[in-house]
PDB file of N, CA, C, O and CB in Angstrom:
ATOM      1  N   UNK A   1      12.030 -38.577   9.651  1.00  0.00           N
ATOM      2  CA  UNK A   1      13.086 -37.597   9.699  1.00  0.00           C
ATOM      3  C   UNK A   1      12.562 -36.247   9.198  1.00  0.00           C
ATOM      4  O   UNK A   1      12.008 -36.176   8.101  1.00  0.00           O
ATOM      5  CB  UNK A   1      14.292 -38.065   8.867  1.00  0.00           C
ATOM      6  N   UNK A   2      12.722 -35.210   9.958  1.00  0.00           N
ATOM      7  CA  UNK A   2      12.260 -33.876   9.583  1.00  0.00           C
ATOM      8  C   UNK A   2      13.345 -33.067   8.893  1.00  0.00           C
ATOM      9  O   UNK A   2      13.040 -32.042   8.283  1.00  0.00           O
ATOM     10  CB  UNK A   2      11.770 -33.134  10.805  1.00  0.00           C
ATOM     11  N   UNK A   3      14.579 -33.484   8.966  1.00  0.00           N
ATOM     12  CA  UNK A   3      15.677 -32.729   8.370  1.00  0.00           C
ATOM     13  C   UNK A   3      15.576 -32.639   6.856  1.00  0.00           C
ATOM     14  O   UNK A   3      15.790 -31.547   6.330  1.00  0.00           O
ATOM     15  CB  UNK A   3      16.990 -33.352   8.748  1.00  0.00           C
ATOM     16  N   UNK A   4      15.262 -33.714   6.099  1.00  0.00           N
ATOM     17  CA  UNK A   4      15.130 -33.574   4.647  1.00  0.00           C
ATOM     18  C   UNK A   4      14.018 -32.610   4.235  1.00  0.00           C
ATOM     19  O   UNK A   4      14.137 -31.961   3.196  1.00  0.00           O
ATOM     20  CB  UNK A   4      14.874 -34.927   4.028  1.00  0.00           C
ATOM     21  N   UNK A   5      12.957 -32.498   5.004  1.00  0.00           N
ATOM     22  CA  UNK A   5      11.876 -31.569   4.690  1.00  0.00           C
ATOM     23  C   UNK A   5      12.282 -30.128   4.995  1.00  0.00           C
ATOM     24  O   UNK A   5      11.800 -29.204   4.340  1.00  0.00           O
ATOM     25  CB  UNK A   5      10.614 -31.939   5.473  1.00  0.00           C
ATOM     26  N   UNK A   6      13.135 -29.927   5.951  1.00  0.00           N
ATOM     27  CA  UNK A   6      13.557 -28.587   6.350  1.00  0.00           C
ATOM     28  C   UNK A   6      14.414 -27.916   5.274  1.00  0.00           C
ATOM     29  O   UNK A   6      14.298 -26.707   5.072  1.00  0.00           O
ATOM     30  CB  UNK A   6      14.331 -28.653   7.662  1.00  0.00           C
ATOM     31  N   UNK A   7      15.260 -28.664   4.585  1.00  0.00           N
ATOM     32  CA  UNK A   7      16.145 -28.093   3.576  1.00  0.00           C
ATOM     33  C   UNK A   7      15.380 -27.433   2.423  1.00  0.00           C
ATOM     34  O   UNK A   7      15.710 -26.303   2.061  1.00  0.00           O
ATOM     35  CB  UNK A   7      17.057 -29.171   3.031  1.00  0.00           C
ATOM     36  N   UNK A   8      14.353 -28.098   1.819  1.00  0.00           N
ATOM     37  CA  UNK A   8      13.604 -27.415   0.747  1.00  0.00           C
ATOM     38  C   UNK A   8      12.886 -26.158   1.227  1.00  0.00           C
ATOM     39  O   UNK A   8      12.805 -25.177   0.488  1.00  0.00           O
ATOM     40  CB  UNK A   8      12.591 -28.364   0.142  1.00  0.00           C
ATOM     41  N   UNK A   9      12.370 -26.172   2.444  1.00  0.00           N
ATOM     42  CA  UNK A   9      11.681 -24.991   2.969  1.00  0.00           C
ATOM     43  C   UNK A   9      12.643 -23.815   3.145  1.00  0.00           C
ATOM     44  O   UNK A   9      12.297 -22.675   2.836  1.00  0.00           O
ATOM     45  CB  UNK A   9      11.008 -25.320   4.305  1.00  0.00           C
ATOM     46  N   UNK A  10      13.826 -24.089   3.632  1.00  0.00           N
ATOM     47  CA  UNK A  10      14.831 -23.036   3.794  1.00  0.00           C
ATOM     48  C   UNK A  10      15.266 -22.520   2.429  1.00  0.00           C
ATOM     49  O   UNK A  10      15.441 -21.314   2.256  1.00  0.00           O
ATOM     50  CB  UNK A  10      16.053 -23.556   4.589  1.00  0.00           C
ATOM     51  N   UNK A  11      15.442 -23.409   1.458  1.00  0.00           N
ATOM     52  CA  UNK A  11      15.844 -23.005   0.109  1.00  0.00           C
ATOM     53  C   UNK A  11      14.806 -22.092  -0.529  1.00  0.00           C
ATOM     54  O   UNK A  11      15.162 -21.071  -1.117  1.00  0.00           O
ATOM     55  CB  UNK A  11      16.065 -24.236  -0.770  1.00  0.00           C
ATOM     56  N   UNK A  12      13.534 -22.443  -0.422  1.00  0.00           N
ATOM     57  CA  UNK A  12      12.461 -21.615  -0.982  1.00  0.00           C
ATOM     58  C   UNK A  12      12.428 -20.264  -0.266  1.00  0.00           C
ATOM     59  O   UNK A  12      12.238 -19.232  -0.909  1.00  0.00           O
ATOM     60  CB  UNK A  12      11.083 -22.335  -0.858  1.00  0.00           C
ATOM     61  N   UNK A  13      12.606 -20.258   1.027  1.00  0.00           N
ATOM     62  CA  UNK A  13      12.616 -19.006   1.786  1.00  0.00           C
ATOM     63  C   UNK A  13      13.743 -18.083   1.357  1.00  0.00           C
ATOM     64  O   UNK A  13      13.545 -16.874   1.237  1.00  0.00           O
ATOM     65  CB  UNK A  13      12.733 -19.294   3.267  1.00  0.00           C
ATOM     66  N   UNK A  14      14.922 -18.643   1.125  1.00  0.00           N
ATOM     67  CA  UNK A  14      16.043 -17.826   0.670  1.00  0.00           C
ATOM     68  C   UNK A  14      15.815 -17.285  -0.736  1.00  0.00           C
ATOM     69  O   UNK A  14      16.170 -16.142  -1.026  1.00  0.00           O
ATOM     70  CB  UNK A  14      17.329 -18.634   0.710  1.00  0.00           C
ATOM     71  N   UNK A  15      15.224 -18.096  -1.610  1.00  0.00           N
ATOM     72  CA  UNK A  15      14.925 -17.624  -2.962  1.00  0.00           C
ATOM     73  C   UNK A  15      13.919 -16.483  -2.941  1.00  0.00           C
ATOM     74  O   UNK A  15      14.072 -15.514  -3.685  1.00  0.00           O
ATOM     75  CB  UNK A  15      14.395 -18.769  -3.819  1.00  0.00           C
ATOM     76  N   UNK A  16      12.900 -16.580  -2.107  1.00  0.00           N
ATOM     77  CA  UNK A  16      11.906 -15.515  -2.017  1.00  0.00           C
ATOM     78  C   UNK A  16      12.489 -14.248  -1.401  1.00  0.00           C
ATOM     79  O   UNK A  16      12.060 -13.145  -1.742  1.00  0.00           O
ATOM     80  CB  UNK A  16      10.710 -15.983  -1.203  1.00  0.00           C
ATOM     81  N   UNK A  17      13.441 -14.383  -0.516  1.00  0.00           N
ATOM     82  CA  UNK A  17      14.061 -13.215   0.111  1.00  0.00           C
ATOM     83  C   UNK A  17      14.863 -12.404  -0.899  1.00  0.00           C
ATOM     84  O   UNK A  17      15.019 -11.196  -0.723  1.00  0.00           O
ATOM     85  CB  UNK A  17      14.962 -13.647   1.265  1.00  0.00           C
ATOM     86  N   UNK A  18      15.372 -13.036  -1.947  1.00  0.00           N
ATOM     87  CA  UNK A  18      16.180 -12.337  -2.949  1.00  0.00           C
ATOM     88  C   UNK A  18      15.363 -11.896  -4.155  1.00  0.00           C
ATOM     89  O   UNK A  18      15.931 -11.403  -5.129  1.00  0.00           O
ATOM     90  CB  UNK A  18      17.314 -13.223  -3.407  1.00  0.00           C
ATOM     91  N   UNK A  19      14.047 -12.060  -4.114  1.00  0.00           N
ATOM     92  CA  UNK A  19      13.189 -11.650  -5.218  1.00  0.00           C
ATOM     93  C   UNK A  19      13.104 -10.127  -5.244  1.00  0.00           C
ATOM     94  O   UNK A  19      12.747  -9.521  -4.234  1.00  0.00           O
ATOM     95  CB  UNK A  19      11.774 -12.281  -5.089  1.00  0.00           C
ATOM     96  N   UNK A  20      13.427  -9.483  -6.385  1.00  0.00           N
ATOM     97  CA  UNK A  20      13.353  -8.024  -6.450  1.00  0.00           C
ATOM     98  C   UNK A  20      11.909  -7.545  -6.396  1.00  0.00           C
ATOM     99  O   UNK A  20      11.004  -8.212  -6.897  1.00  0.00           O
ATOM    100  CB  UNK A  20      14.028  -7.511  -7.723  1.00  0.00           C
ATOM    101  N   UNK A  21      11.703  -6.393  -5.790  1.00  0.00           N
ATOM    102  CA  UNK A  21      10.378  -5.812  -5.702  1.00  0.00           C
ATOM    103  C   UNK A  21      10.228  -4.741  -6.777  1.00  0.00           C
ATOM    104  O   UNK A  21      11.207  -4.073  -7.110  1.00  0.00           O
ATOM    105  CB  UNK A  21      10.124  -5.224  -4.294  1.00  0.00           C
ATOM    106  N   UNK A  22       9.028  -4.560  -7.327  1.00  0.00           N
ATOM    107  CA  UNK A  22       8.847  -3.551  -8.368  1.00  0.00           C
ATOM    108  C   UNK A  22       8.947  -2.140  -7.792  1.00  0.00           C
ATOM    109  O   UNK A  22       8.592  -1.897  -6.639  1.00  0.00           O
ATOM    110  CB  UNK A  22       7.495  -3.741  -9.063  1.00  0.00           C
ATOM    111  N   UNK A  23       9.434  -1.220  -8.615  1.00  0.00           N
ATOM    112  CA  UNK A  23       9.518   0.178  -8.217  1.00  0.00           C
ATOM    113  C   UNK A  23       8.139   0.818  -8.342  1.00  0.00           C
ATOM    114  O   UNK A  23       7.212   0.218  -8.887  1.00  0.00           O
ATOM    115  CB  UNK A  23      10.562   0.940  -9.078  1.00  0.00           C
ATOM    116  N   UNK A  24       8.017   2.026  -7.838  1.00  0.00           N
ATOM    117  CA  UNK A  24       6.773   2.755  -7.953  1.00  0.00           C
ATOM    118  C   UNK A  24       6.514   3.074  -9.416  1.00  0.00           C
ATOM    119  O   UNK A  24       7.424   3.468 -10.145  1.00  0.00           O
ATOM    120  CB  UNK A  24       6.807   4.039  -7.105  1.00  0.00           C
ATOM    121  N   UNK A  25       5.283   2.905  -9.835  1.00  0.00           N
ATOM    122  CA  UNK A  25       4.909   3.209 -11.211  1.00  0.00           C
ATOM    123  C   UNK A  25       4.007   4.430 -11.229  1.00  0.00           C
ATOM    124  O   UNK A  25       3.564   4.901 -10.181  1.00  0.00           O
ATOM    125  CB  UNK A  25       4.210   2.002 -11.877  1.00  0.00           C
ATOM    126  N   UNK A  26       3.738   4.937 -12.413  1.00  0.00           N
ATOM    127  CA  UNK A  26       2.874   6.107 -12.547  1.00  0.00           C
ATOM    128  C   UNK A  26       1.479   5.811 -12.010  1.00  0.00           C
ATOM    129  O   UNK A  26       0.803   6.715 -11.520  1.00  0.00           O
ATOM    130  CB  UNK A  26       2.795   6.553 -14.013  1.00  0.00           C
ATOM    131  N   UNK A  27       1.037   4.552 -12.097  1.00  0.00           N
ATOM    132  CA  UNK A  27      -0.280   4.190 -11.586  1.00  0.00           C
ATOM    133  C   UNK A  27      -0.366   4.319 -10.077  1.00  0.00           C
ATOM    134  O   UNK A  27      -1.446   4.562  -9.538  1.00  0.00           O
ATOM    135  CB  UNK A  27      -0.626   2.782 -11.996  1.00  0.00           C
ATOM    136  N   UNK A  28       0.768   4.158  -9.377  1.00  0.00           N
ATOM    137  CA  UNK A  28       0.769   4.247  -7.923  1.00  0.00           C
ATOM    138  C   UNK A  28       0.466   5.662  -7.445  1.00  0.00           C
ATOM    139  O   UNK A  28      -0.105   5.833  -6.368  1.00  0.00           O
ATOM    140  CB  UNK A  28       2.108   3.790  -7.372  1.00  0.00           C
ATOM    141  N   UNK A  29       0.832   6.669  -8.214  1.00  0.00           N
ATOM    142  CA  UNK A  29       0.644   8.045  -7.774  1.00  0.00           C
ATOM    143  C   UNK A  29      -0.782   8.531  -8.003  1.00  0.00           C
ATOM    144  O   UNK A  29      -1.161   9.569  -7.462  1.00  0.00           O
ATOM    145  CB  UNK A  29       1.617   8.954  -8.491  1.00  0.00           C
ATOM    146  N   UNK A  30      -1.592   7.805  -8.797  1.00  0.00           N
ATOM    147  CA  UNK A  30      -2.957   8.242  -9.072  1.00  0.00           C
ATOM    148  C   UNK A  30      -3.839   8.207  -7.828  1.00  0.00           C
ATOM    149  O   UNK A  30      -4.814   8.955  -7.751  1.00  0.00           O
ATOM    150  CB  UNK A  30      -3.565   7.379 -10.152  1.00  0.00           C
ATOM    151  N   UNK A  31      -3.525   7.365  -6.866  1.00  0.00           N
ATOM    152  CA  UNK A  31      -4.362   7.226  -5.685  1.00  0.00           C
ATOM    153  C   UNK A  31      -3.934   8.168  -4.554  1.00  0.00           C
ATOM    154  O   UNK A  31      -4.630   8.271  -3.544  1.00  0.00           O
ATOM    155  CB  UNK A  31      -4.327   5.791  -5.201  1.00  0.00           C
ATOM    156  N   UNK A  32      -2.819   8.843  -4.709  1.00  0.00           N
ATOM    157  CA  UNK A  32      -2.339   9.731  -3.659  1.00  0.00           C
ATOM    158  C   UNK A  32      -3.083  11.061  -3.719  1.00  0.00           C
ATOM    159  O   UNK A  32      -3.654  11.426  -4.746  1.00  0.00           O
ATOM    160  CB  UNK A  32      -0.820   9.953  -3.786  1.00  0.00           C
ATOM    161  N   UNK A  33      -3.062  11.773  -2.599  1.00  0.00           N
ATOM    162  CA  UNK A  33      -3.684  13.088  -2.573  1.00  0.00           C
ATOM    163  C   UNK A  33      -2.835  14.064  -3.376  1.00  0.00           C
ATOM    164  O   UNK A  33      -1.611  13.936  -3.407  1.00  0.00           O
ATOM    165  CB  UNK A  33      -3.865  13.585  -1.120  1.00  0.00           C
ATOM    166  N   UNK A  34      -3.462  15.031  -4.021  1.00  0.00           N
ATOM    167  CA  UNK A  34      -2.694  15.990  -4.814  1.00  0.00           C
ATOM    168  C   UNK A  34      -1.822  16.861  -3.904  1.00  0.00           C
ATOM    169  O   UNK A  34      -2.161  17.086  -2.743  1.00  0.00           O
ATOM    170  CB  UNK A  34      -3.641  16.874  -5.660  1.00  0.00           C
ATOM    171  N   UNK A  35      -0.693  17.352  -4.441  1.00  0.00           N
ATOM    172  CA  UNK A  35       0.176  18.201  -3.626  1.00  0.00           C
ATOM    173  C   UNK A  35      -0.511  19.531  -3.328  1.00  0.00           C
ATOM    174  O   UNK A  35      -1.424  19.933  -4.050  1.00  0.00           O
ATOM    175  CB  UNK A  35       1.526  18.441  -4.338  1.00  0.00           C
ATOM    176  N   UNK A  36      -0.081  20.210  -2.279  1.00  0.00           N
ATOM    177  CA  UNK A  36      -0.695  21.504  -1.950  1.00  0.00           C
ATOM    178  C   UNK A  36      -0.388  22.546  -3.024  1.00  0.00           C
ATOM    179  O   UNK A  36       0.597  22.409  -3.751  1.00  0.00           O
ATOM    180  CB  UNK A  36      -0.201  22.000  -0.578  1.00  0.00           C
ATOM    181  N   UNK A  37      -1.208  23.576  -3.133  1.00  0.00           N
ATOM    182  CA  UNK A  37      -0.958  24.626  -4.125  1.00  0.00           C
ATOM    183  C   UNK A  37       0.429  25.246  -3.931  1.00  0.00           C
ATOM    184  O   UNK A  37       0.857  25.492  -2.803  1.00  0.00           O
ATOM    185  CB  UNK A  37      -2.043  25.717  -4.035  1.00  0.00           C
ATOM    186  N   UNK A  38       1.116  25.491  -5.036  1.00  0.00           N
ATOM    187  CA  UNK A  38       2.446  26.083  -4.976  1.00  0.00           C
ATOM    188  C   UNK A  38       3.564  25.067  -4.843  1.00  0.00           C
ATOM    189  O   UNK A  38       4.735  25.443  -4.888  1.00  0.00           O
ATOM    190  CB  UNK A  38       2.516  27.032  -3.842  1.00  0.00           C
ATOM    191  N   UNK A  39       3.240  23.787  -4.681  1.00  0.00           N
ATOM    192  CA  UNK A  39       4.264  22.752  -4.520  1.00  0.00           C
ATOM    193  C   UNK A  39       4.802  22.333  -5.884  1.00  0.00           C
ATOM    194  O   UNK A  39       4.111  22.444  -6.896  1.00  0.00           O
ATOM    195  CB  UNK A  39       3.693  21.527  -3.767  1.00  0.00           C
ATOM    196  N   UNK A  40       6.032  21.855  -5.900  1.00  0.00           N
ATOM    197  CA  UNK A  40       6.647  21.300  -7.102  1.00  0.00           C
ATOM    198  C   UNK A  40       6.910  19.826  -6.844  1.00  0.00           C
ATOM    199  O   UNK A  40       7.509  19.464  -5.831  1.00  0.00           O
ATOM    200  CB  UNK A  40       7.971  22.059  -7.481  1.00  0.00           C
ATOM    201  N   UNK A  41       6.458  18.967  -7.767  1.00  0.00           N
ATOM    202  CA  UNK A  41       6.636  17.523  -7.640  1.00  0.00           C
ATOM    203  C   UNK A  41       7.615  17.070  -8.713  1.00  0.00           C
ATOM    204  O   UNK A  41       7.415  17.338  -9.898  1.00  0.00           O
ATOM    205  CB  UNK A  41       5.271  16.763  -7.765  1.00  0.00           C
ATOM    206  N   UNK A  42       8.678  16.380  -8.295  1.00  0.00           N
ATOM    207  CA  UNK A  42       9.685  15.878  -9.220  1.00  0.00           C
ATOM    208  C   UNK A  42       9.685  14.361  -9.153  1.00  0.00           C
ATOM    209  O   UNK A  42       9.811  13.781  -8.074  1.00  0.00           O
ATOM    210  CB  UNK A  42      11.095  16.451  -8.890  1.00  0.00           C
ATOM    211  N   UNK A  43       9.543  13.714 -10.314  1.00  0.00           N
ATOM    212  CA  UNK A  43       9.653  12.262 -10.391  1.00  0.00           C
ATOM    213  C   UNK A  43      10.810  11.931 -11.330  1.00  0.00           C
ATOM    214  O   UNK A  43      11.046  12.633 -12.313  1.00  0.00           O
ATOM    215  CB  UNK A  43       8.312  11.608 -10.884  1.00  0.00           C
ATOM    216  N   UNK A  44      11.526  10.854 -11.015  1.00  0.00           N
ATOM    217  CA  UNK A  44      12.676  10.464 -11.834  1.00  0.00           C
ATOM    218  C   UNK A  44      12.962   8.989 -11.631  1.00  0.00           C
ATOM    219  O   UNK A  44      12.429   8.353 -10.722  1.00  0.00           O
ATOM    220  CB  UNK A  44      13.925  11.312 -11.485  1.00  0.00           C
ATOM    221  N   UNK A  45      13.824   8.451 -12.508  1.00  0.00           N
ATOM    222  CA  UNK A  45      14.247   7.063 -12.363  1.00  0.00           C
ATOM    223  C   UNK A  45      15.192   6.909 -11.179  1.00  0.00           C
ATOM    224  O   UNK A  45      15.107   5.927 -10.441  1.00  0.00           O
ATOM    225  CB  UNK A  45      14.922   6.570 -13.648  1.00  0.00           C
ATOM    226  N   UNK A  46      16.089   7.868 -10.992  1.00  0.00           N
ATOM    227  CA  UNK A  46      17.059   7.802  -9.897  1.00  0.00           C
ATOM    228  C   UNK A  46      17.256   9.177  -9.267  1.00  0.00           C
ATOM    229  O   UNK A  46      17.076  10.207  -9.917  1.00  0.00           O
ATOM    230  CB  UNK A  46      18.405   7.251 -10.400  1.00  0.00           C
ATOM    231  N   UNK A  47      17.625   9.170  -8.007  1.00  0.00           N
ATOM    232  CA  UNK A  47      17.953  10.394  -7.280  1.00  0.00           C
ATOM    233  C   UNK A  47      19.214  10.139  -6.479  1.00  0.00           C
ATOM    234  O   UNK A  47      19.294   9.172  -5.721  1.00  0.00           O
ATOM    235  CB  UNK A  47      16.778  10.847  -6.353  1.00  0.00           C
ATOM    236  N   UNK A  48      20.195  11.009  -6.648  1.00  0.00           N
ATOM    237  CA  UNK A  48      21.417  10.968  -5.851  1.00  0.00           C
ATOM    238  C   UNK A  48      21.492  12.278  -5.088  1.00  0.00           C
ATOM    239  O   UNK A  48      21.462  13.352  -5.688  1.00  0.00           O
ATOM    240  CB  UNK A  48      22.697  10.744  -6.746  1.00  0.00           C
ATOM    241  N   UNK A  49      21.589  12.194  -3.766  1.00  0.00           N
ATOM    242  CA  UNK A  49      21.555  13.385  -2.934  1.00  0.00           C
ATOM    243  C   UNK A  49      22.763  13.419  -2.009  1.00  0.00           C
ATOM    244  O   UNK A  49      23.127  12.410  -1.406  1.00  0.00           O
ATOM    245  CB  UNK A  49      20.258  13.438  -2.123  1.00  0.00           C
ATOM    246  N   UNK A  50      23.379  14.592  -1.905  1.00  0.00           N
ATOM    247  CA  UNK A  50      24.520  14.797  -1.012  1.00  0.00           C
ATOM    248  C   UNK A  50      24.065  15.720   0.114  1.00  0.00           C
ATOM    249  O   UNK A  50      23.822  16.906  -0.112  1.00  0.00           O
ATOM    250  CB  UNK A  50      25.759  15.399  -1.781  1.00  0.00           C
ATOM    251  N   UNK A  51      23.953  15.185   1.311  1.00  0.00           N
ATOM    252  CA  UNK A  51      23.467  15.953   2.443  1.00  0.00           C
ATOM    253  C   UNK A  51      24.459  17.018   2.903  1.00  0.00           C
ATOM    254  O   UNK A  51      24.056  18.019   3.495  1.00  0.00           O
ATOM    255  CB  UNK A  51      23.151  15.030   3.582  1.00  0.00           C
ATOM    256  N   UNK A  52      25.740  16.817   2.641  1.00  0.00           N
ATOM    257  CA  UNK A  52      26.759  17.794   3.050  1.00  0.00           C
ATOM    258  C   UNK A  52      26.686  19.068   2.210  1.00  0.00           C
ATOM    259  O   UNK A  52      26.759  20.174   2.746  1.00  0.00           O
ATOM    260  CB  UNK A  52      28.160  17.178   2.937  1.00  0.00           C
ATOM    261  N   UNK A  53      26.540  18.911   0.889  1.00  0.00           N
ATOM    262  CA  UNK A  53      26.526  20.072  -0.005  1.00  0.00           C
ATOM    263  C   UNK A  53      25.114  20.527  -0.358  1.00  0.00           C
ATOM    264  O   UNK A  53      24.941  21.555  -1.013  1.00  0.00           O
ATOM    265  CB  UNK A  53      27.284  19.753  -1.275  1.00  0.00           C
ATOM    266  N   UNK A  54      24.102  19.771   0.071  1.00  0.00           N
ATOM    267  CA  UNK A  54      22.694  20.074  -0.222  1.00  0.00           C
ATOM    268  C   UNK A  54      22.436  20.095  -1.727  1.00  0.00           C
ATOM    269  O   UNK A  54      21.700  20.948  -2.223  1.00  0.00           O
ATOM    270  CB  UNK A  54      22.296  21.426   0.397  1.00  0.00           C
ATOM    271  N   UNK A  55      23.046  19.150  -2.456  1.00  0.00           N
ATOM    272  CA  UNK A  55      22.857  19.030  -3.898  1.00  0.00           C
ATOM    273  C   UNK A  55      22.204  17.688  -4.196  1.00  0.00           C
ATOM    274  O   UNK A  55      22.654  16.644  -3.725  1.00  0.00           O
ATOM    275  CB  UNK A  55      24.210  19.170  -4.657  1.00  0.00           C
ATOM    276  N   UNK A  56      21.128  17.734  -4.991  1.00  0.00           N
ATOM    277  CA  UNK A  56      20.446  16.525  -5.431  1.00  0.00           C
ATOM    278  C   UNK A  56      20.470  16.481  -6.940  1.00  0.00           C
ATOM    279  O   UNK A  56      20.253  17.499  -7.597  1.00  0.00           O
ATOM    280  CB  UNK A  56      18.993  16.468  -4.899  1.00  0.00           C
ATOM    281  N   UNK A  57      20.736  15.299  -7.503  1.00  0.00           N
ATOM    282  CA  UNK A  57      20.791  15.126  -8.947  1.00  0.00           C
ATOM    283  C   UNK A  57      19.764  14.064  -9.334  1.00  0.00           C
ATOM    284  O   UNK A  57      19.856  12.915  -8.902  1.00  0.00           O
ATOM    285  CB  UNK A  57      22.233  14.725  -9.420  1.00  0.00           C
ATOM    286  N   UNK A  58      18.788  14.457 -10.150  1.00  0.00           N
ATOM    287  CA  UNK A  58      17.779  13.552 -10.660  1.00  0.00           C
ATOM    288  C   UNK A  58      18.235  13.073 -12.032  1.00  0.00           C
ATOM    289  O   UNK A  58      18.632  13.887 -12.866  1.00  0.00           O
ATOM    290  CB  UNK A  58      16.379  14.239 -10.730  1.00  0.00           C
ATOM    291  N   UNK A  59      18.184  11.755 -12.284  1.00  0.00           N
ATOM    292  CA  UNK A  59      18.613  11.220 -13.571  1.00  0.00           C
ATOM    293  C   UNK A  59      17.551  10.287 -14.132  1.00  0.00           C
ATOM    294  O   UNK A  59      16.640   9.858 -13.424  1.00  0.00           O
ATOM    295  CB  UNK A  59      19.956  10.485 -13.435  1.00  0.00           C
ATOM    296  N   UNK A  60      17.687   9.981 -15.423  1.00  0.00           N
ATOM    297  CA  UNK A  60      16.735   9.106 -16.090  1.00  0.00           C
ATOM    298  C   UNK A  60      15.586   9.920 -16.644  1.00  0.00           C
ATOM    299  O   UNK A  60      15.780  11.035 -17.129  1.00  0.00           O
ATOM    300  CB  UNK A  60      16.215   8.029 -15.131  1.00  0.00           C
ATOM    301  N   UNK A  61      14.402   9.367 -16.572  1.00  0.00           N
ATOM    302  CA  UNK A  61      13.212  10.085 -17.043  1.00  0.00           C
ATOM    303  C   UNK A  61      12.762  11.022 -15.926  1.00  0.00           C
ATOM    304  O   UNK A  61      12.133  10.589 -14.960  1.00  0.00           O
ATOM    305  CB  UNK A  61      12.054   9.087 -17.454  1.00  0.00           C
ATOM    306  N   UNK A  62      13.085  12.296 -16.061  1.00  0.00           N
ATOM    307  CA  UNK A  62      12.793  13.281 -15.019  1.00  0.00           C
ATOM    308  C   UNK A  62      11.644  14.171 -15.471  1.00  0.00           C
ATOM    309  O   UNK A  62      11.643  14.686 -16.589  1.00  0.00           O
ATOM    310  CB  UNK A  62      14.048  14.134 -14.690  1.00  0.00           C
ATOM    311  N   UNK A  63      10.665  14.345 -14.584  1.00  0.00           N
ATOM    312  CA  UNK A  63       9.541  15.232 -14.853  1.00  0.00           C
ATOM    313  C   UNK A  63       9.331  16.087 -13.604  1.00  0.00           C
ATOM    314  O   UNK A  63       9.164  15.566 -12.501  1.00  0.00           O
ATOM    315  CB  UNK A  63       8.236  14.422 -15.229  1.00  0.00           C
ATOM    316  N   UNK A  64       9.343  17.413 -13.795  1.00  0.00           N
ATOM    317  CA  UNK A  64       9.057  18.352 -12.711  1.00  0.00           C
ATOM    318  C   UNK A  64       7.755  19.069 -13.049  1.00  0.00           C
ATOM    319  O   UNK A  64       7.631  19.660 -14.121  1.00  0.00           O
ATOM    320  CB  UNK A  64      10.238  19.378 -12.505  1.00  0.00           C
ATOM    321  N   UNK A  65       6.785  19.019 -12.138  1.00  0.00           N
ATOM    322  CA  UNK A  65       5.481  19.630 -12.359  1.00  0.00           C
ATOM    323  C   UNK A  65       5.230  20.613 -11.234  1.00  0.00           C
ATOM    324  O   UNK A  65       5.314  20.266 -10.056  1.00  0.00           O
ATOM    325  CB  UNK A  65       4.350  18.558 -12.435  1.00  0.00           C
ATOM    326  N   UNK A  66       4.919  21.850 -11.613  1.00  0.00           N
ATOM    327  CA  UNK A  66       4.605  22.890 -10.642  1.00  0.00           C
ATOM    328  C   UNK A  66       3.225  23.461 -10.911  1.00  0.00           C
ATOM    329  O   UNK A  66       2.441  22.900 -11.676  1.00  0.00           O
ATOM    330  CB  UNK A  66       5.659  24.001 -10.676  1.00  0.00           C
ATOM    331  N   UNK A  67       2.943  24.586 -10.270  1.00  0.00           N
ATOM    332  CA  UNK A  67       1.619  25.201 -10.399  1.00  0.00           C
ATOM    333  C   UNK A  67       1.311  25.591 -11.838  1.00  0.00           C
ATOM    334  O   UNK A  67       0.203  25.359 -12.320  1.00  0.00           O
ATOM    335  CB  UNK A  67       1.521  26.428  -9.503  1.00  0.00           C
ATOM    336  N   UNK A  68       2.285  26.182 -12.526  1.00  0.00           N
ATOM    337  CA  UNK A  68       2.008  26.637 -13.884  1.00  0.00           C
ATOM    338  C   UNK A  68       3.092  26.191 -14.875  1.00  0.00           C
ATOM    339  O   UNK A  68       3.344  26.875 -15.867  1.00  0.00           O
ATOM    340  CB  UNK A  68       1.881  28.155 -13.904  1.00  0.00           C
ATOM    341  N   UNK A  69       3.729  25.050 -14.609  1.00  0.00           N
ATOM    342  CA  UNK A  69       4.738  24.545 -15.549  1.00  0.00           C
ATOM    343  C   UNK A  69       4.875  23.033 -15.456  1.00  0.00           C
ATOM    344  O   UNK A  69       4.519  22.414 -14.453  1.00  0.00           O
ATOM    345  CB  UNK A  69       6.093  25.205 -15.285  1.00  0.00           C
ATOM    346  N   UNK A  70       5.398  22.460 -16.524  1.00  0.00           N
ATOM    347  CA  UNK A  70       5.763  21.028 -16.577  1.00  0.00           C
ATOM    348  C   UNK A  70       7.047  20.942 -17.366  1.00  0.00           C
ATOM    349  O   UNK A  70       7.093  21.335 -18.531  1.00  0.00           O
ATOM    350  CB  UNK A  70       4.620  20.132 -17.233  1.00  0.00           C
ATOM    351  N   UNK A  71       8.104  20.424 -16.731  1.00  0.00           N
ATOM    352  CA  UNK A  71       9.416  20.342 -17.362  1.00  0.00           C
ATOM    353  C   UNK A  71       9.869  18.882 -17.416  1.00  0.00           C
ATOM    354  O   UNK A  71       9.791  18.162 -16.421  1.00  0.00           O
ATOM    355  CB  UNK A  71      10.450  21.209 -16.597  1.00  0.00           C
ATOM    356  N   UNK A  72      10.349  18.451 -18.602  1.00  0.00           N
ATOM    357  CA  UNK A  72      10.848  17.085 -18.743  1.00  0.00           C
ATOM    358  C   UNK A  72      12.297  17.104 -19.145  1.00  0.00           C
ATOM    359  O   UNK A  72      12.904  16.047 -19.316  1.00  0.00           O
ATOM    360  CB  UNK A  72      10.026  16.303 -19.765  1.00  0.00           C
TER     361      UNK A  72
END
């Protein structure tokens, strides 16, 4: 009977599908190319953006880095 073997495989597949994935860490950005001169890079825990009003709100640990400044 193949049906009893199918149930554990489906159960494991469903459990793996609900496994959370890690967010980007500071180590992930070390391998990326640097931004072009004059660019501002903002990193944060969360970003909420409203496309209608063109307003974005960065929350959590926020760091903005530009050509001659670093703001936390």
